[in-house]
N, CA, C and O atoms as CSV, one atom per row, in Angstrom:
chain,resi,resn,atom,element,x,y,z
A,1,MET,N,N,10.791,-52.118,-149.843
A,1,MET,CA,C,9.730,-51.149,-150.876
A,1,MET,C,C,8.839,-51.051,-149.786
A,1,MET,O,O,8.125,-50.061,-149.943
A,2,ARG,N,N,8.532,-51.786,-148.541
A,2,ARG,CA,C,7.445,-51.274,-147.561
A,2,ARG,C,C,7.694,-50.045,-146.615
A,2,ARG,O,O,6.836,-49.250,-146.231
A,3,ALA,N,N,9.205,-50.041,-146.273
A,3,ALA,CA,C,9.474,-49.203,-145.584
A,3,ALA,C,C,9.565,-47.886,-146.263
A,3,ALA,O,O,9.200,-46.888,-145.642
A,4,ILE,N,N,10.033,-47.779,-147.522
A,4,ILE,CA,C,9.781,-46.693,-148.314
A,4,ILE,C,C,8.446,-46.082,-148.339
A,4,ILE,O,O,8.223,-44.878,-148.214
A,5,THR,N,N,7.486,-47.106,-148.529
A,5,THR,CA,C,5.867,-46.396,-148.572
A,5,THR,C,C,5.529,-45.714,-147.159
A,5,THR,O,O,5.014,-44.601,-147.053
A,6,LYS,N,N,5.908,-46.580,-146.045
A,6,LYS,CA,C,5.904,-45.832,-145.073
A,6,LYS,C,C,6.207,-44.555,-144.609
A,6,LYS,O,O,5.478,-43.758,-144.017
A,7,ILE,N,N,7.701,-44.431,-145.045
A,7,ILE,CA,C,8.441,-43.053,-144.829
A,7,ILE,C,C,7.594,-42.220,-145.795
A,7,ILE,O,O,7.142,-41.178,-145.319
A,8,ALA,N,N,7.289,-42.513,-147.129
A,8,ALA,CA,C,6.486,-41.718,-148.049
A,8,ALA,C,C,5.446,-40.968,-147.145
A,8,ALA,O,O,5.414,-39.762,-146.903
A,9,GLY,N,N,4.497,-42.077,-146.644
A,9,GLY,CA,C,3.399,-41.910,-146.168
A,9,GLY,C,C,3.394,-41.019,-144.816
A,9,GLY,O,O,2.651,-40.057,-144.621
A,10,GLY,N,N,4.003,-41.336,-144.255
A,10,GLY,CA,C,4.713,-40.563,-142.917
A,10,GLY,C,C,4.759,-38.703,-143.234
A,10,GLY,O,O,4.200,-37.696,-142.799
A,11,LEU,N,N,5.634,-39.008,-144.098
A,11,LEU,CA,C,6.246,-37.392,-144.817
A,11,LEU,C,C,4.902,-36.691,-145.291
A,11,LEU,O,O,4.751,-35.528,-144.917
A,12,ALA,N,N,3.794,-37.332,-146.162
A,12,ALA,CA,C,2.864,-36.836,-146.636
A,12,ALA,C,C,2.336,-36.169,-145.589
A,12,ALA,O,O,2.061,-34.970,-145.635
A,13,ALA,N,N,2.116,-37.114,-144.305
A,13,ALA,CA,C,0.949,-37.031,-143.171
A,13,ALA,C,C,1.655,-35.332,-142.519
A,13,ALA,O,O,1.027,-34.333,-142.169
A,14,THR,N,N,2.752,-35.509,-142.548
A,14,THR,CA,C,3.602,-34.367,-141.824
A,14,THR,C,C,3.513,-33.278,-142.457
A,14,THR,O,O,3.176,-32.253,-141.864
A,15,ALA,N,N,3.805,-33.284,-143.827
A,15,ALA,CA,C,3.641,-32.158,-144.730
A,15,ALA,C,C,2.245,-31.434,-144.635
A,15,ALA,O,O,2.102,-30.221,-144.477
A,16,ALA,N,N,1.216,-32.386,-144.757
A,16,ALA,CA,C,-0.144,-31.680,-144.379
A,16,ALA,C,C,-0.621,-31.259,-143.134
A,16,ALA,O,O,-1.525,-30.424,-143.116
A,17,TRP,N,N,-0.132,-31.729,-142.023
A,17,TRP,CA,C,-0.310,-31.326,-140.849
A,17,TRP,C,C,0.425,-29.886,-140.502
A,17,TRP,O,O,-0.019,-29.018,-139.752
A,18,ALA,N,N,1.665,-29.859,-141.243
A,18,ALA,CA,C,2.200,-28.608,-141.299
A,18,ALA,C,C,1.855,-27.437,-142.068
A,18,ALA,O,O,2.131,-26.299,-141.691
A,19,PHE,N,N,1.161,-27.747,-143.307
A,19,PHE,CA,C,0.606,-26.974,-143.979
A,19,PHE,C,C,-1.003,-26.368,-143.152
A,19,PHE,O,O,-1.370,-25.197,-143.063
A,20,ALA,N,N,-1.604,-27.413,-142.721
A,20,ALA,CA,C,-2.723,-26.750,-141.948
A,20,ALA,C,C,-2.492,-25.917,-140.778
A,20,ALA,O,O,-3.412,-25.169,-140.450
A,21,GLY,N,N,-1.450,-25.919,-140.110
A,21,GLY,CA,C,-1.081,-25.252,-138.676
A,21,GLY,C,C,-0.491,-24.211,-139.515
A,21,GLY,O,O,-0.479,-23.170,-138.858
A,22,ALA,N,N,0.011,-24.034,-140.699
A,22,ALA,CA,C,0.489,-22.422,-141.031
A,22,ALA,C,C,-0.537,-21.806,-141.443
A,22,ALA,O,O,-0.692,-20.622,-141.147
A,23,THR,N,N,-1.491,-22.519,-142.249
A,23,THR,CA,C,-2.940,-21.738,-142.528
A,23,THR,C,C,-3.484,-20.965,-141.369
A,23,THR,O,O,-3.603,-19.741,-141.335
A,24,MET,N,N,-3.795,-21.795,-140.441
A,24,MET,CA,C,-4.334,-21.410,-139.097
A,24,MET,C,C,-3.914,-20.340,-138.680
A,24,MET,O,O,-4.696,-19.447,-138.353
A,25,ALA,N,N,-2.522,-20.199,-138.599
A,25,ALA,CA,C,-1.773,-19.075,-137.715
A,25,ALA,C,C,-1.713,-18.139,-138.715
A,25,ALA,O,O,-1.094,-17.113,-138.433
A,26,SER,N,N,-2.206,-18.226,-139.841
A,26,SER,CA,C,-1.973,-16.746,-140.723
A,26,SER,C,C,-3.356,-16.286,-140.951
A,26,SER,O,O,-3.466,-15.285,-141.659
A,27,ALA,N,N,-4.774,-16.996,-140.340
A,27,ALA,CA,C,-5.813,-16.262,-140.224
A,27,ALA,C,C,-5.900,-14.951,-139.878
A,27,ALA,O,O,-5.244,-14.482,-138.948
A,28,ASP,N,N,-6.630,-14.338,-140.523
A,28,ASP,CA,C,-6.957,-13.171,-139.666
A,28,ASP,C,C,-7.960,-12.863,-138.766
A,28,ASP,O,O,-8.568,-13.867,-138.396
A,29,ASN,N,N,-8.424,-11.611,-138.186
A,29,ASN,CA,C,-9.512,-11.331,-137.526
A,29,ASN,C,C,-10.663,-10.519,-137.842
A,29,ASN,O,O,-11.510,-9.997,-137.117
A,30,GLY,N,N,-10.495,-10.534,-139.103
A,30,GLY,CA,C,-11.655,-9.870,-140.060
A,30,GLY,C,C,-12.639,-10.895,-140.250
A,30,GLY,O,O,-13.136,-11.594,-139.367
A,31,ASP,N,N,-12.915,-10.927,-141.686
A,31,ASP,CA,C,-14.159,-12.068,-142.095
A,31,ASP,C,C,-13.665,-13.589,-142.123
A,31,ASP,O,O,-14.381,-14.537,-142.448
A,32,GLY,N,N,-11.966,-13.692,-141.623
A,32,GLY,CA,C,-11.690,-15.026,-141.328
A,32,GLY,C,C,-10.918,-15.549,-142.721
A,32,GLY,O,O,-10.555,-16.724,-142.775
A,33,LEU,N,N,-10.700,-14.721,-143.746
A,33,LEU,CA,C,-10.035,-14.991,-144.848
A,33,LEU,C,C,-8.895,-14.380,-144.979
A,33,LEU,O,O,-8.814,-13.266,-144.463
A,34,LEU,N,N,-7.787,-14.894,-145.648
A,34,LEU,CA,C,-6.356,-14.239,-145.705
A,34,LEU,C,C,-6.338,-12.831,-146.421
A,34,LEU,O,O,-5.634,-11.915,-145.995
A,35,SER,N,N,-7.168,-12.704,-147.555
A,35,SER,CA,C,-6.928,-11.300,-148.536
A,35,SER,C,C,-7.978,-10.397,-147.674
A,35,SER,O,O,-8.917,-10.694,-146.935
A,36,CYS,N,N,-7.368,-9.085,-148.124
A,36,CYS,CA,C,-8.053,-8.026,-147.313
A,36,CYS,C,C,-9.465,-7.837,-148.241
A,36,CYS,O,O,-9.364,-7.295,-149.342
A,37,ASN,N,N,-10.724,-8.285,-147.773
A,37,ASN,CA,C,-11.824,-8.201,-148.475
A,37,ASN,C,C,-12.547,-7.182,-148.285
A,37,ASN,O,O,-12.307,-6.540,-147.263
A,38,SER,N,N,-13.638,-6.710,-149.180
A,38,SER,CA,C,-14.366,-5.718,-149.075
A,38,SER,C,C,-15.267,-5.555,-147.702
A,38,SER,O,O,-16.024,-6.475,-147.392
A,39,GLY,N,N,-15.178,-4.405,-146.908
A,39,GLY,CA,C,-15.774,-4.463,-145.507
A,39,GLY,C,C,-14.774,-4.696,-144.304
A,39,GLY,O,O,-15.108,-4.752,-143.121
A,40,GLU,N,N,-13.481,-4.825,-144.808
A,40,GLU,CA,C,-12.572,-4.929,-143.667
A,40,GLU,C,C,-11.611,-3.727,-143.678
A,40,GLU,O,O,-11.516,-2.993,-144.662
A,41,ILE,N,N,-10.935,-3.562,-142.598
A,41,ILE,CA,C,-9.921,-2.358,-142.157
A,41,ILE,C,C,-8.840,-3.337,-142.041
A,41,ILE,O,O,-8.877,-4.195,-141.159
A,42,CYS,N,N,-7.562,-3.234,-143.159
A,42,CYS,CA,C,-6.467,-4.176,-143.075
A,42,CYS,C,C,-5.058,-3.416,-142.520
A,42,CYS,O,O,-4.773,-2.327,-143.017
A,43,PHE,N,N,-4.538,-3.764,-141.907
A,43,PHE,CA,C,-3.298,-3.379,-141.215
A,43,PHE,C,C,-2.204,-4.094,-141.553
A,43,PHE,O,O,-2.374,-5.261,-141.198
A,44,ALA,N,N,-0.831,-3.879,-142.240
A,44,ALA,CA,C,0.548,-4.612,-142.468
A,44,ALA,C,C,1.375,-4.308,-141.640
A,44,ALA,O,O,1.409,-3.196,-141.113
A,45,GLU,N,N,2.183,-5.256,-141.387
A,45,GLU,CA,C,3.536,-4.594,-140.463
A,45,GLU,C,C,4.534,-3.877,-141.218
A,45,GLU,O,O,5.274,-2.964,-140.850
A,46,HIS,N,N,4.427,-4.448,-142.338
A,46,HIS,CA,C,5.526,-3.477,-143.702
A,46,HIS,C,C,4.550,-2.628,-144.238
A,46,HIS,O,O,3.319,-2.643,-144.268
A,47,SER,N,N,5.616,-1.725,-144.744
A,47,SER,CA,C,5.007,-0.589,-146.050
A,47,SER,C,C,4.736,-1.711,-147.064
A,47,SER,O,O,5.273,-2.818,-147.074
A,48,GLY,N,N,3.715,-1.189,-148.003
A,48,GLY,CA,C,3.171,-1.643,-149.255
A,48,GLY,C,C,2.442,-3.147,-148.907
A,48,GLY,O,O,2.373,-4.046,-149.746
A,49,GLY,N,N,1.990,-3.241,-147.725
A,49,GLY,CA,C,1.088,-4.574,-147.204
A,49,GLY,C,C,1.731,-5.468,-147.206
A,49,GLY,O,O,1.066,-6.467,-147.480
A,50,GLY,N,N,3.400,-5.799,-146.926
A,50,GLY,CA,C,4.281,-6.536,-146.437
A,50,GLY,C,C,4.352,-7.182,-145.278
A,50,GLY,O,O,3.941,-6.442,-144.384
A,51,GLY,N,N,4.675,-8.191,-144.894
A,51,GLY,CA,C,4.904,-8.792,-143.426
A,51,GLY,C,C,3.836,-9.440,-143.039
A,51,GLY,O,O,3.225,-10.072,-143.901
A,52,GLY,N,N,3.356,-9.444,-141.672
A,52,GLY,CA,C,2.070,-9.939,-141.423
A,52,GLY,C,C,1.245,-8.933,-141.302
A,52,GLY,O,O,1.643,-7.793,-141.059
A,53,GLN,N,N,-0.423,-9.355,-141.511
A,53,GLN,CA,C,-1.454,-8.595,-141.545
A,53,GLN,C,C,-2.329,-8.860,-139.854
A,53,GLN,O,O,-2.110,-9.631,-138.920
A,54,ARG,N,N,-3.221,-7.931,-140.072
A,54,ARG,CA,C,-4.390,-8.136,-139.098
A,54,ARG,C,C,-5.503,-7.133,-139.756
A,54,ARG,O,O,-5.392,-6.058,-140.346
A,55,HIS,N,N,-6.422,-7.800,-139.464
A,55,HIS,CA,C,-7.704,-7.318,-140.125
A,55,HIS,C,C,-8.638,-7.091,-139.140
A,55,HIS,O,O,-8.566,-7.747,-138.100
A,56,PHE,N,N,-9.744,-6.040,-139.338
A,56,PHE,CA,C,-10.856,-5.889,-138.348
A,56,PHE,C,C,-11.968,-5.432,-139.532
A,56,PHE,O,O,-11.958,-4.644,-140.478
A,57,TYR,N,N,-13.099,-6.539,-138.836
A,57,TYR,CA,C,-14.417,-6.363,-139.922
A,57,TYR,C,C,-15.342,-5.381,-139.400
A,57,TYR,O,O,-15.867,-5.478,-138.291
A,58,TYR,N,N,-15.542,-4.389,-140.257
A,58,TYR,CA,C,-16.555,-3.264,-140.251
A,58,TYR,C,C,-17.735,-3.918,-139.472
A,58,TYR,O,O,-18.091,-5.094,-139.401
A,59,GLY,N,N,-18.199,-2.843,-138.942
A,59,GLY,CA,C,-19.614,-3.136,-137.924
A,59,GLY,C,C,-19.881,-2.286,-136.725
A,59,GLY,O,O,-20.952,-1.898,-136.259
A,60,SER,N,N,-18.352,-2.040,-136.243
A,60,SER,CA,C,-18.364,-1.569,-134.728
A,60,SER,C,C,-17.471,-0.341,-135.248
A,60,SER,O,O,-16.838,-0.255,-136.300
A,61,GLY,N,N,-17.621,0.672,-134.104
A,61,GLY,CA,C,-16.907,2.068,-134.429
A,61,GLY,C,C,-15.569,2.087,-133.574
A,61,GLY,O,O,-14.980,3.167,-133.633
A,62,ASN,N,N,-15.123,1.360,-132.991
A,62,ASN,CA,C,-13.666,1.582,-132.774
A,62,ASN,C,C,-13.123,-0.177,-132.590
A,62,ASN,O,O,-13.830,-1.175,-132.453
A,63,HIS,N,N,-11.833,-0.079,-132.642
A,63,HIS,CA,C,-11.201,-1.478,-132.593
A,63,HIS,C,C,-10.090,-1.323,-131.750
A,63,HIS,O,O,-9.311,-0.371,-131.778
A,64,ALA,N,N,-10.043,-2.304,-130.992
A,64,ALA,CA,C,-8.792,-2.345,-129.964
A,64,ALA,C,C,-7.800,-2.712,-130.691
A,64,ALA,O,O,-7.890,-3.640,-131.495
A,65,ASN,N,N,-6.650,-1.975,-130.484
A,65,ASN,CA,C,-5.362,-1.917,-130.942
A,65,ASN,C,C,-4.537,-3.477,-130.255
A,65,ASN,O,O,-3.437,-3.299,-129.733
A,66,GLU,N,N,-4.959,-4.555,-130.280
A,66,GLU,CA,C,-4.463,-5.809,-129.499
A,66,GLU,C,C,-4.297,-6.721,-130.258
A,66,GLU,O,O,-4.855,-6.634,-131.352
A,67,GLY,N,N,-3.363,-8.085,-129.915
A,67,GLY,CA,C,-3.604,-8.762,-130.454
A,67,GLY,C,C,-2.227,-8.795,-131.257
A,67,GLY,O,O,-1.503,-7.800,-131.280
A,68,ASN,N,N,-1.847,-10.145,-132.009
A,68,ASN,CA,C,-0.703,-9.922,-133.053
A,68,ASN,C,C,-1.135,-9.831,-134.524
A,68,ASN,O,O,-2.340,-9.868,-134.775
A,69,PHE,N,N,-0.458,-9.743,-135.269
A,69,PHE,CA,C,0.023,-9.998,-136.566
A,69,PHE,C,C,-0.263,-11.371,-136.930
A,69,PHE,O,O,-0.336,-12.224,-136.046
A,70,SER,N,N,-0.451,-11.697,-138.297
A,70,SER,CA,C,-0.203,-13.201,-138.475
A,70,SER,C,C,1.133,-13.768,-138.284
A,70,SER,O,O,1.465,-14.923,-138.016
A,71,SER,N,N,1.836,-12.701,-138.479
A,71,SER,CA,C,3.332,-13.267,-137.938
A,71,SER,C,C,3.610,-13.607,-136.644
A,71,SER,O,O,4.507,-14.403,-136.367
A,72,GLY,N,N,2.876,-13.039,-135.775
A,72,GLY,CA,C,3.074,-13.134,-134.738
A,72,GLY,C,C,3.575,-11.934,-133.903
A,72,GLY,O,O,3.602,-11.985,-132.673
A,73,THR,N,N,3.971,-10.852,-134.609
A,73,THR,CA,C,4.259,-9.700,-133.956
A,73,THR,C,C,3.276,-8.785,-133.450
A,73,THR,O,O,2.240,-8.506,-134.054
A,74,PRO,N,N,3.655,-8.266,-132.199
A,74,PRO,CA,C,2.500,-7.685,-131.559
A,74,PRO,C,C,1.993,-6.605,-132.472
A,74,PRO,O,O,2.808,-5.993,-133.163
A,75,PHE,N,N,0.622,-6.302,-132.533
A,75,PHE,CA,C,-0.137,-5.221,-133.553
A,75,PHE,C,C,0.152,-3.855,-133.239
A,75,PHE,O,O,0.482,-3.022,-134.083
A,76,TYR,N,N,0.010,-3.615,-131.881
A,76,TYR,CA,C,0.002,-2.294,-131.242
A,76,TYR,C,C,1.621,-1.667,-131.270
A,76,TYR,O,O,2.607,-2.115,-130.687
A,77,HIS,N,N,1.532,-0.705,-131.989
A,77,HIS,CA,C,2.901,0.124,-132.362
A,77,HIS,C,C,3.927,-0.587,-133.353
A,77,HIS,O,O,5.146,-0.435,-133.274
A,78,ASN,N,N,3.240,-1.430,-134.353
A,78,ASN,CA,C,3.854,-1.826,-135.215
A,78,ASN,C,C,3.544,-2.202,-136.506
A,78,ASN,O,O,4.001,-3.183,-137.092
A,79,ALA,N,N,2.546,-1.184,-137.046
A,79,ALA,CA,C,2.071,-1.219,-138.353
A,79,ALA,C,C,2.630,-0.178,-139.016
A,79,ALA,O,O,3.145,0.818,-138.508
A,80,SER,N,N,2.487,-0.499,-140.445
A,80,SER,CA,C,3.367,0.339,-141.016
A,80,SER,C,C,2.699,0.942,-142.422
A,80,SER,O,O,3.145,1.935,-142.997
A,81,SER,N,N,1.413,0.073,-142.925
A,81,SER,CA,C,0.807,0.502,-143.952
A,81,SER,C,C,-1.087,0.336,-143.654
A,81,SER,O,O,-1.381,-0.009,-142.509
A,82,ILE,N,N,-1.830,0.487,-144.274
A,82,ILE,CA,C,-3.094,0.056,-144.085
A,82,ILE,C,C,-3.954,0.043,-145.512
A,82,ILE,O,O,-3.535,0.690,-146.472
A,83,LYS,N,N,-4.974,-0.602,-145.577
A,83,LYS,CA,C,-5.674,-0.701,-146.783
A,83,LYS,C,C,-7.141,-0.579,-146.070
A,83,LYS,O,O,-7.316,-1.375,-145.147
A,84,ASN,N,N,-8.142,0.251,-146.351
A,84,ASN,CA,C,-9.077,0.485,-145.690
A,84,ASN,C,C,-10.410,0.121,-146.578
A,84,ASN,O,O,-10.831,1.010,-147.319
A,85,ARG,N,N,-11.038,-1.030,-146.546
A,85,ARG,CA,C,-11.754,-1.451,-147.702
A,85,ARG,C,C,-12.987,-1.106,-146.666
A,85,ARG,O,O,-13.799,-0.660,-147.476
A,86,ASP,N,N,-13.358,-1.065,-145.934
A,86,ASP,CA,C,-14.739,-0.359,-145.331
A,86,ASP,C,C,-15.430,0.176,-146.311
A,86,ASP,O,O,-14.921,1.071,-146.985
A,87,THR,N,N,-16.481,-0.197,-146.515
A,87,THR,CA,C,-17.767,0.473,-147.645
A,87,THR,C,C,-18.018,1.693,-147.524
A,87,THR,O,O,-18.110,2.498,-148.450
A,88,VAL,N,N,-18.187,1.978,-145.996
A,88,VAL,CA,C,-18.643,3.199,-145.890
A,88,VAL,C,C,-18.017,4.468,-144.871
A,88,VAL,O,O,-18.351,5.645,-145.003
A,89,SER,N,N,-17.174,4.032,-143.976
A,89,SER,CA,C,-16.638,4.834,-142.959
A,89,SER,C,C,-14.999,4.761,-143.488
A,89,SER,O,O,-14.365,3.767,-143.842
A,90,ALA,N,N,-14.581,6.133,-143.408
A,90,ALA,CA,C,-13.143,6.521,-143.284
A,90,ALA,C,C,-12.606,5.590,-141.994
A,90,ALA,O,O,-13.357,4.893,-141.312
A,91,VAL,N,N,-11.464,5.689,-141.837
A,91,VAL,CA,C,-10.531,5.154,-140.592
A,91,VAL,C,C,-9.855,6.186,-140.079
A,91,VAL,O,O,-9.465,6.938,-140.972
A,92,CYS,N,N,-9.530,6.558,-138.904
A,92,CYS,CA,C,-8.754,7.394,-138.202
A,92,CYS,C,C,-7.970,6.786,-137.405
A,92,CYS,O,O,-8.347,6.133,-136.432
A,93,VAL,N,N,-6.486,7.000,-137.853
A,93,VAL,CA,C,-5.288,6.139,-136.939
A,93,VAL,C,C,-4.598,7.252,-136.143
A,93,VAL,O,O,-4.167,8.274,-136.677
A,94,THR,N,N,-4.540,7.055,-135.162
A,94,THR,CA,C,-3.699,8.245,-134.175
A,94,THR,C,C,-2.801,7.473,-133.406
A,94,THR,O,O,-2.985,6.445,-132.753
A,95,GLU,N,N,-1.389,8.439,-133.686
A,95,GLU,CA,C,-0.157,7.981,-133.079
A,95,GLU,C,C,0.088,8.306,-131.671
A,95,GLU,O,O,-0.437,9.230,-131.048
A,96,SER,N,N,0.993,7.399,-131.204
A,96,SER,CA,C,1.548,7.927,-129.959
A,96,SER,C,C,2.966,7.746,-129.507
A,96,SER,O,O,3.423,6.626,-129.737
A,97,GLY,N,N,3.616,8.446,-129.023
A,97,GLY,CA,C,5.004,8.193,-128.778
A,97,GLY,C,C,5.865,9.548,-128.807
A,97,GLY,O,O,6.981,9.577,-128.287
A,98,ASP,N,N,5.240,10.793,-129.504
A,98,ASP,CA,C,5.857,11.638,-129.193
A,98,ASP,C,C,5.048,12.982,-128.689
A,98,ASP,O,O,3.930,12.782,-128.215
A,99,TRP,N,N,5.503,14.259,-128.754
A,99,TRP,CA,C,5.013,15.140,-128.022
A,99,TRP,C,C,3.306,15.463,-128.377
A,99,TRP,O,O,2.325,15.526,-127.636
A,100,VAL,N,N,3.472,15.628,-129.875
A,100,VAL,CA,C,2.345,15.449,-130.601
A,100,VAL,C,C,1.511,14.470,-131.210
A,100,VAL,O,O,1.808,14.086,-132.341
A,101,ASN,N,N,0.677,14.085,-130.726
A,101,ASN,CA,C,0.028,12.860,-131.071
A,101,ASN,C,C,-1.067,12.929,-132.187
A,101,ASN,O,O,-2.270,12.860,-131.935
A,102,ASP,N,N,-0.544,13.073,-133.442
A,102,ASP,CA,C,-1.475,13.346,-134.719
A,102,ASP,C,C,-2.566,11.984,-135.238
A,102,ASP,O,O,-2.621,10.763,-135.092
A,103,SER,N,N,-3.249,12.940,-135.834
A,103,SER,CA,C,-4.220,11.378,-136.545
A,103,SER,C,C,-4.045,11.770,-137.950
A,103,SER,O,O,-3.919,12.925,-138.358
A,104,TRP,N,N,-4.051,10.685,-138.654
A,104,TRP,CA,C,-4.257,10.632,-140.099
A,104,TRP,C,C,-5.706,9.701,-140.496
A,104,TRP,O,O,-6.142,8.692,-139.941
A,105,GLN,N,N,-6.191,10.395,-141.561
A,105,GLN,CA,C,-7.380,9.744,-142.115
A,105,GLN,C,C,-7.189,8.809,-143.511
A,105,GLN,O,O,-6.525,9.295,-144.426
A,106,PHE,N,N,-7.567,7.944,-143.611
A,106,PHE,CA,C,-7.430,6.974,-144.812
A,106,PHE,C,C,-9.492,6.840,-145.260
A,106,PHE,O,O,-10.460,6.560,-144.553
A,107,PRO,N,N,-9.361,7.190,-146.679
A,107,PRO,CA,C,-10.693,7.201,-146.710
A,107,PRO,C,C,-11.235,5.627,-147.198
A,107,PRO,O,O,-10.392,4.754,-147.403
A,108,ALA,N,N,-12.434,5.393,-147.334
A,108,ALA,CA,C,-13.163,4.133,-147.122
A,108,ALA,C,C,-13.029,3.705,-148.816
A,108,ALA,O,O,-12.829,4.483,-149.749
A,109,ARG,N,N,-13.216,2.144,-148.876
A,109,ARG,CA,C,-13.148,1.836,-150.312
A,109,ARG,C,C,-11.870,1.657,-151.176
A,109,ARG,O,O,-11.802,1.434,-152.385
A,110,SER,N,N,-10.893,1.803,-150.284
A,110,SER,CA,C,-9.455,2.039,-150.828
A,110,SER,C,C,-9.091,0.368,-151.469
A,110,SER,O,O,-9.217,-0.736,-150.939
A,111,THR,N,N,-8.698,0.700,-152.554
A,111,THR,CA,C,-8.214,-0.699,-153.044
A,111,THR,C,C,-6.626,-0.743,-153.354
A,111,THR,O,O,-6.104,-1.366,-154.279
A,112,THR,N,N,-6.033,-0.024,-152.476
A,112,THR,CA,C,-4.212,-0.070,-152.772
A,112,THR,C,C,-4.020,0.354,-151.288
A,112,THR,O,O,-4.794,0.965,-150.551
A,113,TRP,N,N,-2.398,-0.290,-150.983
A,113,TRP,CA,C,-2.139,0.157,-149.527
A,113,TRP,C,C,-1.770,1.295,-149.403
A,113,TRP,O,O,-1.471,1.834,-150.469
A,114,SER,N,N,-1.641,2.040,-148.295
A,114,SER,CA,C,-1.321,3.384,-148.024
A,114,SER,C,C,-0.547,3.316,-146.958
A,114,SER,O,O,-1.117,3.160,-145.878
A,115,ASP,N,N,1.058,3.423,-146.985
A,115,ASP,CA,C,2.311,3.431,-146.112
A,115,ASP,C,C,1.631,4.529,-145.101
A,115,ASP,O,O,0.692,5.295,-145.313
A,116,PHE,N,N,2.334,4.361,-144.072
A,116,PHE,CA,C,1.994,5.382,-143.083
A,116,PHE,C,C,3.322,6.346,-143.202
A,116,PHE,O,O,4.437,6.034,-143.620
A,117,ALA,N,N,2.821,7.719,-142.665
A,117,ALA,CA,C,3.884,8.571,-142.605
A,117,ALA,C,C,5.043,8.431,-141.564
A,117,ALA,O,O,4.796,7.692,-140.611
A,118,TYR,N,N,5.993,8.895,-141.595
A,118,TYR,CA,C,7.323,8.430,-140.965
A,118,TYR,C,C,6.799,8.738,-139.588
A,118,TYR,O,O,6.993,7.672,-139.003
A,119,ASP,N,N,6.326,9.448,-138.844
A,119,ASP,CA,C,5.898,9.641,-137.401
A,119,ASP,C,C,4.734,8.806,-136.992
A,119,ASP,O,O,4.334,8.775,-135.828
A,120,LEU,N,N,4.236,8.178,-137.896
A,120,LEU,CA,C,2.924,7.389,-137.694
A,120,LEU,C,C,3.700,5.685,-137.960
A,120,LEU,O,O,3.337,4.719,-137.288
A,121,ASN,N,N,4.466,5.617,-138.723
A,121,ASN,CA,C,4.717,4.533,-138.857
A,121,ASN,C,C,5.423,3.773,-137.402
A,121,ASN,O,O,6.218,4.312,-136.631
A,122,ASP,N,N,4.981,2.667,-137.328
A,122,ASP,CA,C,5.198,1.809,-135.918
A,122,ASP,C,C,4.807,2.313,-134.721
A,122,ASP,O,O,5.284,1.960,-133.643
A,123,GLU,N,N,3.582,3.481,-134.937
A,123,GLU,CA,C,3.335,4.446,-133.750
A,123,GLU,C,C,2.023,4.085,-133.668
A,123,GLU,O,O,1.584,4.736,-132.720
A,124,ASN,N,N,1.097,3.378,-134.150
A,124,ASN,CA,C,-0.558,3.212,-134.382
A,124,ASN,C,C,-0.834,2.761,-132.720
A,124,ASN,O,O,-0.615,1.728,-132.087
A,125,ALA,N,N,-1.363,3.949,-132.414
A,125,ALA,CA,C,-2.008,3.836,-131.019
A,125,ALA,C,C,-3.133,3.436,-130.765
A,125,ALA,O,O,-3.446,2.831,-129.739
A,126,SER,N,N,-4.053,3.810,-131.912
A,126,SER,CA,C,-5.651,3.700,-131.597
A,126,SER,C,C,-5.868,4.033,-133.267
A,126,SER,O,O,-5.115,4.561,-134.086
A,127,HIS,N,N,-7.553,3.355,-133.407
A,127,HIS,CA,C,-7.818,3.778,-134.811
A,127,HIS,C,C,-9.407,3.315,-134.541
A,127,HIS,O,O,-9.715,2.379,-133.802
A,128,ALA,N,N,-10.339,4.134,-135.266
A,128,ALA,CA,C,-11.549,4.184,-135.274
A,128,ALA,C,C,-12.216,4.457,-136.647
A,128,ALA,O,O,-11.596,5.041,-137.536
A,129,ARG,N,N,-13.535,4.011,-136.809
A,129,ARG,CA,C,-14.020,4.122,-138.007
A,129,ARG,C,C,-14.826,5.713,-138.002
A,129,ARG,O,O,-15.991,5.965,-137.696
A,130,ARG,N,N,-13.966,6.444,-138.362
A,130,ARG,CA,C,-14.560,7.899,-138.402
A,130,ARG,C,C,-13.880,8.752,-138.699
A,130,ARG,O,O,-12.690,8.649,-138.401
A,131,SER,N,N,-14.362,9.975,-139.425
A,131,SER,CA,C,-13.099,11.344,-139.663
A,131,SER,C,C,-12.499,11.678,-138.540
A,131,SER,O,O,-13.071,11.716,-137.451
A,132,CYS,N,N,-11.223,11.959,-138.747
A,132,CYS,CA,C,-10.453,12.676,-137.795
A,132,CYS,C,C,-10.837,14.222,-137.673
A,132,CYS,O,O,-10.237,14.946,-136.878
C-alpha cells in the first residue's frame, strides 16, 4: 500500500510539472495570455487560427517577424492567418518570396480570423501597425 501511495504521489507531481511546462511553452508575446485579447495583433500558423500562435501587443509602430509560434515553428514565413484586435490601427502585412511583394491590410477591432491569400500564405515578411 505504501509503494502505491508513493507511486501515485510521484505521478501527480510529474503531471503537475508537465502541465506547468506546457503552459509556459504556449504563452504568447502579447499580453502574456493564451487567448487573442483586445489590443493584440495575433498570427496563427494555420488557417482559421489553428496551430501555434504568436501575439504582438499594440503600442509600437512595427514588429519584428522573429521568434517562434507557441508550437515552436519559426514565425517568419510561416503564418497563415491573422486576427487584428488592435483597438486603433489597421495592420499591413507584406509578403516576400516572389517578383512582386504585395501588401494586405487587415482592419482594427477584428473578432474573427482572416486567412491569408494564397500568395501571402507562409510568406509573411513584415507587418506594421498602419494602413498599406
